[in-house]
C-alpha positions in Angstrom: -63.7 -45.6 70.8 -61.1 -43.6 73.4 -63.3 -41.4 76.0 -61.4 -40.3 79.1 -63.4 -39.5 81.7 -61.7 -39.6 84.6 -60.5 -35.5 85.2 -60.7 -35.9 88.7 -58.3 -38.0 88.9 -56.0 -36.3 86.6 -55.9 -33.7 83.4 -53.6 -33.8 80.6 -51.0 -30.5 80.5 -52.5 -28.2 77.9 -50.1 -27.0 75.1 -50.2 -23.2 76.5 -49.1 -24.6 80.0 -46.5 -27.1 78.5 -44.8 -23.8 76.6 -45.0 -21.5 79.6 -42.9 -24.8 81.5 -40.6 -25.2 78.4 -39.5 -21.6 78.5 -38.3 -22.1 81.6 -36.2 -24.9 81.1 -34.5 -23.7 78.4 -30.9 -22.8 78.5 -31.9 -19.2 77.1 -34.8 -19.3 79.5 -35.7 -19.0 83.5 -33.6 -22.4 84.6 -31.8 -20.7 87.3 -31.8 -21.1 90.9 -34.8 -18.6 92.2 -32.4 -17.6 95.4 -29.3 -16.4 93.6 -28.9 -13.0 93.3 -26.8 -13.2 90.2 -28.1 -12.4 86.5 -29.1 -16.7 86.1 -31.6 -16.4 89.0 -33.0 -13.0 88.2 -35.4 -14.5 85.3 -36.5 -17.4 87.6 -37.0 -15.2 90.6 -39.3 -12.9 88.0 -41.2 -15.9 86.9 -41.9 -17.1 90.2 -42.9 -13.6 91.9 -45.2 -13.7 88.7 -46.8 -16.8 89.4 -47.4 -16.2 93.1 -49.2 -12.6 92.3 -51.1 -14.5 89.3 -52.3 -16.6 92.2 -53.0 -14.7 95.2 -55.2 -12.2 92.6 -57.2 -15.2 91.8 -57.8 -16.6 95.1 -58.0 -13.5 96.8 -55.4 -13.5 98.6 -52.0 -11.5 99.0 -48.7 -12.5 97.3 -47.1 -13.6 100.6 -50.1 -15.8 101.5 -49.1 -18.2 98.8 -47.2 -21.0 99.7 -46.5 -23.3 96.7 -45.6 -26.9 97.2 -45.3 -30.5 95.8 -48.9 -31.4 95.5 -52.4 -31.2 97.1 -51.9 -33.3 99.6 -48.7 -31.4 100.7 -50.9 -27.9 101.0 -53.3 -29.9 103.3 -50.5 -31.3 105.6 -49.3 -28.1 105.5 -52.3 -26.8 106.4 -53.5 -29.1 109.5 -50.2 -30.0 110.9 -48.7 -26.5 110.7 -51.7 -24.6 112.4 -51.6 -27.3 114.8 -48.3 -27.0 116.1 -48.0 -23.4 115.7 -51.2 -23.2 118.0 -51.4 -22.8 122.0 -51.4 -26.4 123.4 -54.9 -25.3 125.1 -56.1 -25.8 121.4 -55.9 -29.1 120.1 -59.6 -30.3 119.1 -59.4 -30.4 115.2 -63.1 -30.9 113.6 -63.7 -32.5 110.0 -66.0 -34.7 107.9 -66.4 -38.4 107.2 -66.5 -37.9 103.3 -62.7 -36.0 103.3 -60.1 -36.8 101.2 -57.2 -39.5 102.4 -54.7 -36.4 103.0 -56.8 -34.6 105.4 -58.5 -38.0 106.8 -55.1 -39.5 107.5 -53.2 -36.1 108.8 -55.7 -35.7 111.7 -55.4 -39.4 112.3 -51.6 -38.9 113.1 -52.0 -35.8 114.7 -54.7 -37.9 117.3 -51.3 -39.4 118.5 -50.0 -36.0 118.4 -52.7 -35.0 121.1 -55.1 -34.0 119.1 -59.0 -34.6 119.5 -60.7 -35.0 116.2 -64.3 -35.0 115.6 -65.6 -36.7 112.6 -69.0 -35.1 111.5 -71.9 -36.9 109.5 -73.1 -35.5 105.9 -76.6 -36.3 105.1 -77.4 -38.8 102.1 -76.4 -36.1 99.1 -73.3 -35.9 100.9 -73.9 -32.1 102.4 -72.7 -31.0 106.0 -75.3 -29.4 108.2 -74.0 -26.2 109.5 -76.0 -26.8 112.3 -74.4 -29.6 113.4 -70.8 -27.7 113.1 -72.2 -24.6 115.2 -72.6 -27.6 118.2 -69.9 -29.1 117.7 -67.4 -25.6 117.8 -65.9 -25.6 121.4 -63.7 -23.2 123.1 -60.9 -25.4 122.7 -61.4 -26.0 118.8 -58.7 -24.8 116.7 -59.4 -25.8 113.3 -62.2 -27.4 110.8 -61.0 -28.6 107.4 -63.9 -29.1 105.0 -63.6 -30.1 101.3 -65.7 -27.8 99.0 -66.1 -30.0 96.0 -66.5 -33.5 96.9 -64.1 -35.6 94.6 -66.1 -38.8 94.6 -69.5 -37.5 94.4 -69.1 -33.8 93.2 -71.3 -32.3 96.0 -71.1 -28.5 97.1 -70.9 -27.7 100.9 -72.4 -24.7 102.4 -68.9 -23.7 102.8 -69.7 -19.8 103.2 -72.5 -20.3 105.8 -69.9 -22.3 108.0 -67.4 -20.3 107.5 -68.9 -17.7 109.3 -69.9 -19.7 112.3 -66.3 -20.5 112.5 -65.1 -16.8 112.4 -67.3 -16.2 114.8 -65.6 -17.9 117.3 -62.1 -18.1 116.4 -61.6 -21.4 115.0 -60.0 -21.5 111.8 -61.3 -23.0 108.5 -59.1 -24.8 106.1 -60.7 -25.7 102.7 -59.4 -28.3 100.6 -60.3 -26.8 97.4 -58.7 -29.1 95.3 -61.2 -30.3 92.8 -63.2 -26.8 93.0 -60.0 -24.4 92.2 -60.1 -23.7 88.1 -63.5 -25.2 87.7 -65.5 -23.0 90.3 -65.0 -19.1 91.5 -63.9 -19.8 95.0 -61.6 -16.9 96.5 -60.6 -17.0 100.5 -63.3 -14.5 100.8 -66.1 -16.3 99.1 -65.6 -19.5 101.1 -65.3 -17.3 104.4 -61.9 -19.4 105.3 -58.4 -18.6 106.3 -56.7 -21.2 104.0 -57.2 -23.0 100.9 -55.7 -26.3 98.6 -55.0 -26.7 95.1 -53.1 -28.7 93.0 -52.3 -27.9 89.3 -52.9 -31.0 87.8 -56.9 -31.0 88.3 -57.1 -28.1 86.0 -54.7 -29.0 83.3 -51.4 -28.0 84.7 -48.2 -30.2 85.7 -48.5 -32.4 88.3 -45.9 -31.8 91.4 -47.2 -28.3 92.3 -49.5 -27.3 94.3 -49.8 -24.3 96.7 -51.6 -23.3 99.7 -53.0 -20.3 99.9 -53.7 -18.5 103.4 -55.0 -15.0 104.7 -52.6 -12.9 106.1 -51.8 -13.3 109.8 -52.1 -17.2 110.2 -49.4 -18.6 111.6 -48.1 -22.3 110.6 -45.2 -24.3 111.5 -43.4 -26.0 108.3 -43.5 -29.4 107.5 -39.9 -29.0 105.9 -36.8 -27.3 107.1 -33.8 -26.3 105.1 -33.0 -22.8 103.0 -36.0 -20.8 103.9 -37.7 -21.1 100.8 -41.4 -19.6 100.5 -40.9 -17.4 103.3 -39.5 -20.2 105.2 -42.6 -22.6 105.1 -41.4 -24.9 102.3 -37.6 -24.9 102.3 -36.2 -26.5 98.7 -35.3 -24.8 95.5 -38.1 -24.1 94.2 -39.6 -25.7 90.6 -40.0 -22.8 88.5 -40.9 -24.7 86.0 -43.8 -26.5 87.1 -45.0 -23.3 89.0 -45.5 -21.1 86.0 -47.2 -24.2 84.5 -49.7 -24.2 87.6 -50.1 -20.3 86.8 -50.6 -21.0 83.5 -53.1 -23.3 83.8 -55.3 -21.3 86.4 -54.8 -18.3 84.3 -56.7 -20.0 81.7 -59.2 -21.9 83.1 -60.3 -18.5 85.0 -60.6 -16.9 81.3 -62.5 -19.7 80.1 -64.5 -20.7 83.0 -68.5 -19.4 82.1 -67.8 -21.3 78.7 -66.3 -24.3 79.9 -69.0 -24.6 83.1 -71.7 -24.4 80.6 -70.4 -27.3 78.1 -70.1 -29.4 81.0 -73.6 -29.1 82.5 -75.1 -30.0 78.8 -72.6 -33.2 79.0 -73.6 -33.7 82.1 -77.2 -34.0 81.6 -76.7 -36.3 78.3 -74.9 -38.7 80.8 -77.4 -38.5 82.9 -80.1 -39.7 80.3 -78.7 -43.1 81.0 -81.2 -43.2 83.7 -84.1 -43.6 81.2 -82.5 -46.5 79.7 -81.5 -48.7 82.2 -83.0 -49.9 85.5 -81.9 -49.8 88.9 -79.4 -46.5 88.9 -79.2 -43.9 91.6 -77.4 -40.9 91.4 -75.0 -40.5 94.2 -74.4 -36.8 95.8 -76.9 -33.4 95.7 -78.3 -33.2 92.2 -78.2 -29.1 92.3 -75.1 -28.5 94.9 -72.6 -30.2 92.7 -69.4 -29.3 90.2 -70.8 -29.2 86.9 -68.6 -32.2 85.5 -68.8 -34.8 88.1 -71.2 -38.2 87.9 -71.6 -40.8 90.2 -73.9 -43.4 89.5 -74.7 -46.7 91.2 -75.5 -49.5 89.0 -77.6 -52.1 91.0 -76.9 -56.2 90.1 -73.8 -54.9 88.5 -70.1 -55.0 90.2 -68.2 -51.5 89.7 -65.1 -53.2 89.0 -66.4 -55.5 86.6 -68.6 -52.5 85.0 -65.1 -50.0 84.9 -63.0 -53.1 83.2 -65.6 -53.7 80.8 -65.8 -50.4 79.8 -61.9 -49.7 79.7 -62.0 -52.7 77.2 -64.2 -50.5 75.1 -61.9 -47.4 75.2 -64.2 -45.7 78.1 -61.7 -44.5 81.1 -63.8 -43.9 84.6 -63.2 -45.1 87.8 -64.7 -46.1 90.9 -64.0 -43.2 93.3 -60.9 -41.6 94.4 -57.9 -42.2 92.3 -55.9 -42.2 95.2 -57.6 -45.3 96.4 -57.2 -47.6 93.2 -56.9 -51.1 93.7 -58.7 -51.1 97.0 -61.7 -53.7 97.9 -63.4 -51.7 100.2 -66.1 -49.7 99.5 -66.2 -45.8 99.2 -65.6 -44.1 103.1 -67.8 -41.6 101.3 -70.5 -43.3 99.8 -71.1 -45.4 103.4 -70.7 -42.1 105.3 -73.8 -41.0 102.9 -75.9 -44.0 103.9 -75.6 -46.2 100.3 -75.6 -50.1 101.1 -72.4 -52.0 100.6 -73.8 -53.2 97.4 -74.7 -50.0 96.3 -71.6 -48.2 97.1 -69.4 -51.7 95.1 -71.9 -51.1 91.9 -71.2 -46.8 91.6 -69.1 -45.4 89.0 -67.6 -42.0 88.7 -67.7 -40.2 85.2 -65.6 -36.8 85.6 -66.1 -35.1 82.2 -63.3 -32.5 80.8 -63.8 -29.5 78.5 -62.5 -31.4 75.7 -65.1 -34.1 75.6 -67.8 -33.9 73.2 -71.6 -34.6 73.0 -71.3 -37.3 70.5 -68.4 -39.0 72.9 -71.3 -38.7 75.9 -73.8 -40.3 73.8 -71.5 -42.9 72.8 -70.9 -43.8 76.2 -73.9 -43.8 77.1 -74.6 -46.5 74.6 -71.6 -48.6 75.6 -73.0 -48.0 79.4 -76.6 -49.9 78.5 -75.2 -52.5 76.5 -72.4 -53.4 79.3 -74.4 -52.9 82.3 -77.4 -55.2 80.8 -74.5 -58.0 79.9 -72.9 -57.8 83.4 -76.5 -58.2 84.7 -77.1 -61.3 83.0 -74.4 -62.9 85.1 -76.9 -62.5 88.3 -80.3 -61.9 87.1 -82.6 -60.8 89.7 -85.9 -61.2 89.2 -86.4 -57.7 90.5 -84.3 -56.2 88.1 -86.9 -53.4 86.9 -89.0 -53.1 90.0 -87.1 -50.5 91.9 -85.7 -47.0 91.6 -83.5 -45.0 93.1 -85.5 -44.5 96.3 -85.4 -48.2 97.1 -84.2 -49.6 99.8 -81.6 -51.9 98.1 -79.7 -48.6 98.0 -79.6 -47.5 101.6 -78.4 -48.8 104.6 -81.5 -49.9 106.7 -81.5 -49.8 110.6 -81.0 -53.8 112.2 
């Protein structure tokens, strides 16, 4: 068995994407410097412009609002740091949540050393942010709110449009980390009511090493990288045309196939969740409805998540305990802890992120292997109360001292 269920960490490059990239790398292709004015640079410049227009159209922006970056993390840094350093010193308040990706949390933590005041809003037990809390937290000196639209660990979707409307009423910028959403959900600047959104190609079957920050007109940012003035001065450095062409092709294909892919993933998700009918003491982490169609995070009580993941890997099933950026860490997931899970439940969590090429037969085989492996691992602890609790049991959640 060889089943890859870690698509939130990365996805394989599609053959069509690889072909588009190869066209830009061949000696008779668009291999030149896009900034060169001679004939060799012209094809590269043309491919760059085509990609920019496609991304802009897909996400509801003007081409001038698309800045290609080296990753989703760089796009996030450019959005938050760029806005902070371009703003008036009178607006130094930033808002985010307790379940953000480290690219957001560590950026905000660093900006706190540069004079920013950062508020981290809590979420409910499903990982959702209450818009009313946002309304009560916005201040006259609030500059920006950074929010992940689709959480990478549990899949929960935020009421982003409602939150965006609140921000617009108060003149506060909204940056959306849409890295896990773009290519999987129909999102635009307008539908999310946001000013900026970040994306990364390798999350939707494109290449690693390229992302983008998409901004509405009029957003002022201070660049992170200075040099030759590429990307309208926001991201200097010779453009990686092949990577950008790969991003554009992957996005084009993802959008064209989105309805069919989403329906397929919902079916696989339902089959995967059938494991709860076969095993006791399992909790679904995340919102049951407002969620990505392909992401399932389950806590298996009385079963160490790392041991479960390693055993599944030995059986050819590739899963993770959470964000790939936090791999190797012993601490429980900050996302699950922010949602109120106990440490035991957080340590027993596994993230399954399905892909378009997974099959029903594969998922059924994974369920069978899960049942067998979890039962074996639970024999190591053999608590007397296995089978006596469900996902509402206090075992799963933190209780007040």
